[in-house]
C-alpha positions as CSV (number, residue, x, y, z in Angstrom):
1,M,72.4,-40.8,-55.1
2,A,68.6,-41.5,-56.3
3,V,66.2,-38.6,-55.3
4,L,62.9,-40.2,-54.1
5,P,59.9,-39.2,-55.3
6,E,57.6,-36.8,-52.7
7,A,55.3,-38.4,-50.9
8,V,51.7,-37.7,-51.7
9,V,48.8,-37.6,-49.9
10,E,45.1,-38.1,-51.0
11,I,42.3,-36.6,-49.4
12,A,39.2,-38.2,-49.6
13,P,36.5,-36.0,-51.2
14,S,33.8,-35.1,-48.7
15,E,30.7,-37.2,-49.0
16,R,28.5,-33.9,-47.9
17,S,27.7,-31.9,-50.3
18,P,28.1,-27.9,-50.4
19,L,24.3,-27.6,-50.1
20,V,24.0,-29.9,-47.3
21,S,26.6,-27.8,-45.5
22,R,25.3,-24.5,-46.4
23,Q,21.6,-26.0,-45.1
24,W,23.2,-27.1,-41.8
25,I,24.6,-23.8,-41.5
26,F,21.3,-22.1,-42.3
27,A,19.6,-24.4,-39.4
28,A,22.3,-23.3,-36.9
29,A,21.8,-19.6,-37.4
30,V,18.2,-20.2,-37.2
31,L,18.4,-21.8,-34.0
32,G,20.9,-19.4,-32.5
33,L,18.2,-16.8,-33.5
34,I,15.5,-18.5,-31.6
35,I,17.6,-19.1,-28.5
36,G,18.3,-15.2,-28.5
37,L,14.5,-14.2,-28.9
38,I,13.7,-16.6,-25.9
39,V,16.4,-15.1,-23.9
40,I,15.3,-11.4,-24.5
41,I,11.8,-12.4,-23.9
42,A,12.7,-14.2,-20.5
43,I,14.6,-10.9,-19.3
44,T,12.1,-8.1,-20.5
45,R,8.6,-9.7,-19.6
46,P,7.5,-11.7,-16.8
47,A,6.7,-15.2,-17.5
48,N,3.8,-15.4,-14.9
49,P,2.6,-12.2,-13.9
50,A,1.8,-11.3,-10.4
51,L,-1.9,-10.1,-10.9
52,Q,-4.6,-10.4,-13.4
53,W,-6.8,-7.0,-13.9
54,E,-10.3,-6.6,-14.5
55,R,-12.4,-3.7,-15.1
56,Q,-15.3,-3.8,-12.5
57,M,-18.3,-1.6,-11.1
58,G,-18.4,-0.6,-7.7
59,P,-21.6,0.1,-5.8
60,T,-23.9,2.9,-7.1
61,G,-25.0,5.9,-5.7
62,P,-22.4,8.1,-3.3
63,V,-19.7,6.4,-1.8
64,N,-17.0,7.2,0.9
65,L,-14.2,6.2,-1.0
66,D,-11.6,7.0,1.7
67,S,-13.6,4.1,4.0
68,L,-12.5,1.5,1.2
69,L,-10.8,-1.6,3.1
70,A,-10.1,-5.4,2.8
71,T,-12.0,-7.8,4.9
72,S,-11.3,-11.4,5.7
73,D,-13.3,-12.5,2.4
74,G,-13.5,-9.2,0.3
75,F,-13.9,-5.9,0.5
76,A,-16.0,-3.3,2.0
77,L,-16.6,0.3,2.0
78,L,-19.4,2.8,3.2
79,S,-21.9,4.9,1.3
80,G,-22.4,8.6,1.6
81,V,-25.7,9.8,3.0
82,T,-28.9,8.0,0.9
83,A,-32.7,7.8,1.6
84,D,-32.1,4.7,3.5
85,G,-29.0,6.2,5.7
86,V,-25.4,5.4,5.6
87,L,-24.9,1.9,3.7
88,L,-22.3,-0.8,4.2
89,W,-21.5,-2.5,0.9
90,S,-19.6,-5.5,1.0
91,S,-18.4,-7.6,-2.0
92,R,-16.3,-10.9,-2.1
93,D,-15.0,-10.6,-5.5
94,G,-15.3,-6.9,-6.1
95,A,-17.9,-7.8,-9.1
96,S,-21.0,-7.9,-7.3
97,W,-22.2,-5.8,-4.2
98,D,-24.3,-6.5,-0.9
99,H,-25.6,-3.7,1.4
100,L,-26.6,-3.2,4.9
101,P,-28.1,0.0,6.2
102,L,-26.2,1.2,9.1
103,Q,-27.8,3.0,12.3
104,G,-26.1,6.4,12.9
105,S,-24.0,8.2,10.2
106,P,-20.4,6.5,10.2
107,S,-18.0,7.9,7.9
108,Q,-14.9,5.6,8.4
109,L,-14.5,1.5,8.4
110,A,-11.4,-0.2,10.5
111,A,-10.9,-3.8,10.6
112,M,-10.8,-5.5,14.1
113,G,-9.8,-9.1,13.1
114,S,-12.8,-10.9,11.3
115,R,-15.0,-7.8,12.6
116,L,-15.6,-4.4,11.4
117,L,-16.3,-1.1,13.2
118,A,-18.2,1.5,11.5
119,Y,-17.5,4.8,13.4
120,E,-17.9,8.4,13.2
121,V,-16.9,11.4,15.4
122,E,-18.9,10.1,18.7
123,G,-18.6,6.3,18.3
124,G,-19.6,3.4,16.3
125,R,-20.9,-0.1,16.0
126,I,-18.9,-3.5,15.4
127,L,-20.0,-5.6,12.5
128,T,-19.8,-9.2,12.7
129,P,-19.9,-11.3,9.5
130,A,-22.8,-13.4,9.0
131,A,-23.5,-16.3,6.4
132,E,-24.7,-13.6,4.1
133,G,-23.1,-10.1,4.5
134,W,-22.8,-8.8,8.0
135,V,-24.9,-8.1,11.5
136,E,-24.6,-5.0,13.3
137,G,-23.5,-5.7,16.8
138,Y,-22.7,-3.5,19.9
139,Q,-22.4,0.4,20.4
140,L,-19.2,1.8,21.1
141,D,-19.0,5.5,22.7
142,F,-15.4,7.4,21.9
143,P,-14.0,10.2,24.2
144,D,-14.9,13.5,23.2
145,E,-11.7,14.3,21.3
146,I,-11.7,11.6,18.6
147,R,-12.2,12.5,14.8
148,S,-13.4,9.8,12.4
149,R,-12.1,11.7,9.2
150,Q,-8.6,12.8,8.5
151,G,-6.9,14.8,5.9
152,S,-5.1,11.9,4.7
153,G,-8.3,9.6,4.7
154,R,-6.1,7.3,7.1
155,P,-8.5,6.0,9.9
156,S,-8.0,7.3,13.4
157,L,-8.5,3.9,14.9
158,V,-6.3,1.0,14.4
159,A,-6.9,-2.8,16.0
160,D,-5.5,-6.0,17.0
161,G,-6.5,-8.8,18.4
162,D,-6.4,-7.4,21.9
163,G,-8.0,-4.2,21.6
164,F,-7.5,-0.8,19.7
165,V,-5.9,2.4,19.6
166,V,-7.8,5.6,18.9
167,T,-6.1,8.9,17.9
168,S,-7.3,12.7,18.2
169,I,-6.0,15.6,16.6
170,L,-5.3,17.2,20.1
171,G,-2.4,15.0,20.7
172,D,-3.8,12.2,22.6
173,V,-3.7,8.6,21.9
174,W,-6.3,6.4,23.6
175,W,-6.5,2.6,24.3
176,S,-9.7,0.2,24.5
177,A,-9.7,-3.4,25.0
178,D,-13.4,-3.7,24.0
179,G,-14.6,0.0,23.5
180,S,-16.5,-0.3,26.7
181,E,-13.7,2.0,28.2
182,F,-11.1,4.1,27.0
183,D,-7.8,4.9,28.9
184,I,-5.2,7.3,28.0
185,A,-1.8,6.1,26.5
186,V,-0.1,9.0,25.0
187,A,-1.1,12.8,26.3
188,D,-0.4,15.9,24.4
189,P,2.3,16.9,23.8
190,E,4.2,13.7,24.0
191,W,3.8,13.0,20.2
192,G,3.5,16.6,19.2
193,P,1.4,19.3,20.4
194,G,-2.5,19.1,19.9
195,Q,-2.7,22.7,18.3
196,A,-4.6,23.7,15.3
197,V,-2.7,23.2,12.2
198,E,-2.8,26.9,11.0
199,V,-0.5,27.8,13.9
200,P,2.7,28.6,12.6
201,F,5.6,26.3,12.8
202,D,9.1,25.6,11.6
203,S,9.6,22.7,9.3
204,G,12.8,20.8,8.1
205,C,11.1,19.2,5.3
206,R,9.9,20.2,2.0
207,P,7.2,20.3,0.4
208,P,5.8,21.9,3.7
209,T,3.2,19.8,5.6
210,R,-0.5,20.3,4.6
211,T,-3.1,21.9,6.6
212,S,-5.2,18.9,6.8
213,P,-5.9,17.7,10.4
214,D,-4.6,14.7,10.7
215,V,-3.5,11.4,12.8
216,P,0.0,9.8,12.9
217,P,0.3,6.8,10.4
218,I,-0.2,3.5,13.1
219,V,0.2,-0.3,11.6
220,T,-0.7,-3.3,13.5
221,T,2.4,-5.8,13.2
222,D,2.6,-9.3,14.5
223,A,4.5,-7.8,17.7
224,G,1.9,-5.0,18.3
225,F,2.1,-1.4,16.9
226,A,4.0,1.0,15.1
227,A,3.8,4.6,14.9
228,L,5.5,7.3,13.0
229,I,5.7,10.7,14.6
230,S,7.8,13.9,13.6
231,S,11.2,14.1,15.4
232,N,10.8,17.8,15.5
233,P,8.8,18.8,18.9
234,A,7.1,22.3,17.2
235,E,5.3,20.3,14.6
236,P,1.7,19.6,15.4
237,F,0.7,16.2,16.3
238,G,-0.4,14.0,13.3
239,I,0.5,16.7,10.8
240,W,0.6,15.2,7.2
241,P,3.4,14.4,5.7
242,V,5.4,13.4,9.1
243,C,8.7,15.3,8.8
244,E,12.0,13.4,9.7
245,P,9.8,10.9,11.4
246,Q,11.2,8.5,14.5
247,L,9.3,5.5,15.0
248,L,7.6,4.2,18.1
249,F,6.6,0.6,19.1
250,S,4.2,-0.8,21.3
251,A,3.4,-4.5,22.3
252,D,0.0,-3.7,23.8
253,G,-1.2,0.0,22.8
254,R,-0.5,1.4,26.0
255,S,3.5,1.6,26.5
256,W,5.4,3.2,23.6
257,T,9.2,3.1,22.8
258,R,10.9,5.2,20.8
259,S,13.5,4.5,18.1
260,G,15.6,7.2,16.3
261,T,15.1,9.0,12.9
262,P,16.2,6.3,10.5
263,L,15.2,8.0,7.1
264,G,17.4,10.8,7.0
265,D,17.5,15.0,7.1
266,G,14.9,15.9,5.1
267,A,12.9,12.8,4.3
268,Y,8.9,13.0,4.9
269,V,6.3,10.1,4.9
270,Y,2.7,10.2,3.8
271,N,2.0,6.6,4.9
272,M,3.5,3.3,6.1
273,A,2.0,-0.5,5.7
274,W,3.2,-3.7,7.1
275,R,3.1,-7.4,5.9
276,D,4.9,-10.4,6.6
277,Q,7.8,-9.1,8.7
278,R,8.2,-6.0,6.6
279,F,7.4,-2.4,6.8
280,T,7.5,-0.2,3.7
281,A,7.1,3.7,4.1
282,V,6.6,6.1,1.0
283,G,7.1,10.0,0.7
284,G,10.5,11.6,-0.6
285,T,13.0,14.4,0.1
286,G,11.3,16.9,-1.8
287,I,8.6,17.7,-4.5
288,G,9.1,15.7,-7.3
289,R,11.8,13.6,-5.5
290,P,10.1,10.4,-4.4
291,V,11.6,7.9,-2.1
292,A,10.1,4.2,-0.8
293,W,11.8,3.0,2.0
294,T,11.6,-0.6,3.6
295,S,12.6,-2.3,6.8
296,T,12.4,-5.7,8.5
297,D,12.5,-4.3,11.9
298,G,11.6,-0.7,11.6
299,R,14.7,0.6,13.0
300,V,17.1,0.1,10.1
301,W,15.6,1.4,6.6
302,D,16.7,1.4,3.1
303,P,15.3,3.1,-0.1
304,I,13.9,0.7,-2.5
305,D,16.4,1.3,-5.1
306,N,15.5,-1.2,-8.3
307,T,12.2,1.0,-9.0
308,F,11.9,4.3,-7.1
309,A,15.3,5.7,-7.0
310,L,15.4,6.6,-10.4
311,L,11.9,8.3,-10.4
312,S,11.6,12.0,-10.7
313,G,8.7,14.4,-11.0
314,V,6.6,11.9,-9.0
315,D,5.1,12.1,-5.4
316,L,4.1,9.1,-3.6
317,Y,1.0,9.1,-1.3
318,T,-0.3,5.9,-0.5
319,V,0.8,2.2,0.3
320,Q,-1.5,-0.6,1.2
321,A,-0.6,-4.2,2.4
322,G,-2.3,-7.5,2.8
323,P,-2.0,-11.0,2.0
324,A,-2.4,-10.8,-1.6
325,G,0.8,-8.4,-1.8
326,W,1.5,-4.6,-1.7
327,V,0.2,-1.5,-3.6
328,I,1.8,2.0,-3.9
329,L,0.0,4.9,-5.3
330,G,1.0,8.5,-6.2
331,E,0.8,11.4,-8.6
332,E,2.9,13.2,-11.6
333,S,4.1,16.3,-9.6
334,E,3.1,18.5,-12.6
335,D,-0.5,17.5,-13.9
336,S,-1.6,15.1,-10.7
337,S,-2.0,12.0,-13.3
338,P,-2.3,9.2,-11.1
339,V,0.7,6.3,-11.0
340,G,1.2,2.9,-9.0
341,W,3.1,-0.3,-8.6
342,T,2.2,-3.5,-7.1
343,S,4.6,-5.8,-5.4
344,T,4.3,-9.5,-4.1
345,D,7.5,-9.4,-1.9
346,G,7.8,-5.6,-0.8
347,L,11.0,-5.5,-2.9
348,C,10.5,-6.1,-6.5
349,W,7.7,-3.6,-8.2
350,T,6.0,-3.6,-11.1
351,A,4.1,-0.7,-12.6
352,L,0.4,-0.7,-13.0
353,P,-1.1,-1.2,-16.4
354,A,-1.3,2.2,-18.0
355,E,-5.4,1.8,-17.9
356,V,-5.3,1.2,-14.0
357,V,-5.4,4.3,-12.5
358,G,-6.5,5.2,-8.7
359,S,-5.9,7.2,-5.5
360,G,-7.2,4.5,-3.4
361,A,-6.5,0.7,-2.7
362,A,-7.1,-2.1,-0.8
363,V,-5.5,-5.6,-0.6
364,S,-7.4,-8.8,0.6
365,E,-6.4,-12.3,0.6
366,E,-6.1,-13.2,-3.2
367,M,-7.2,-9.7,-4.5
368,V,-6.2,-6.3,-5.0
369,M,-8.8,-3.5,-5.7
370,V,-7.8,0.0,-6.9
371,V,-10.4,3.0,-7.4
372,D,-10.2,6.6,-8.4
373,R,-12.5,9.5,-7.5
374,I,-12.3,10.6,-10.8
375,T,-13.3,7.6,-12.8
376,Y,-15.4,5.7,-10.1
377,P,-17.8,4.0,-10.2
378,E,-15.2,2.1,-12.3
379,T,-12.8,0.1,-10.3
380,W,-10.0,-2.2,-11.1
381,V,-9.9,-5.7,-9.5
382,A,-6.7,-8.0,-9.5
383,T,-6.4,-11.7,-8.8
384,A,-3.1,-12.8,-7.6
385,T,-1.9,-15.3,-9.8
386,G,1.0,-16.9,-8.0
387,G,3.8,-15.3,-10.3
388,T,6.4,-12.7,-9.4
389,G,5.8,-10.3,-12.1
390,T,8.8,-8.6,-13.3
391,C,11.1,-10.4,-10.8
């Protein structure tokens, strides 16, 4: 039988030269590298920062930085005593400032809707916005027990659209619709005994509470007022910070309802703020063990884990909120160097740029101002960009 020859299959040579193939491989590698860099950049830095910071200068002369607050169209703060008395400084952009000499010697400001109240121990005056600056209005006379300056710098007066709540260090809370009359809403010792802070008392929190007279953190919400007081009946009214706090709520400033103690054993709070259906409180569970909590109803609170849970060696003292966002400020535990963060939603937080330092802040419609006693009159003012920062 004849043996058939094996079939031979001829493969046509490639029309692409080896040089062209190597060029395609190189181009693909470069494209892959570019895509990888784009992904890394997108992950590690915000595409659109939430705030654009600029260095500015505050008013010259003595100022009371504790009085800094946001107004309906900018910022305001009080001077110290000058040759013209106490001045109200106001600014729309944080860069240029106007001043108005005030009657009396007010040491604190409180916002009352679009108006301001400049007040001291015995009373204050309503300030109404005008086409250019502010105009002084009628006089308010406080009950004798009211203090205007507190250890935390927190105002002792908080107002909503229907009236305002005034607190004293003697354990009393007063309510007034317009300042012409004051009715006592909470009497000593319902929110804690109104006693001198030097009197010994037991505290379940560390660090020990400071020996500065103070008032409880009280904020306004769209449902009325919310306050933080210690759950320990032996702790003085308004001691700072608030140890193992419980929340109280009021729709009208007169009747208050208690909640539980949702932050846990040993937790303490220095300050609290509210904005857009969200509470944020700052404090910790020990020196250098900071915690920031958030809540949508004031009854159930959760730590903000994505930023603050991994911190150590930091103490958080201040939280401020306004239409442009949120600010949390604190200090390094060892050397008291200032630290801070901002947020657009109260959940995702971005560290302040290294050059932006401060111990006080205010948040207006479109801007954030950060000030510091050491570096003043230098201030930092940020404009909201619409971005989300690192989130």
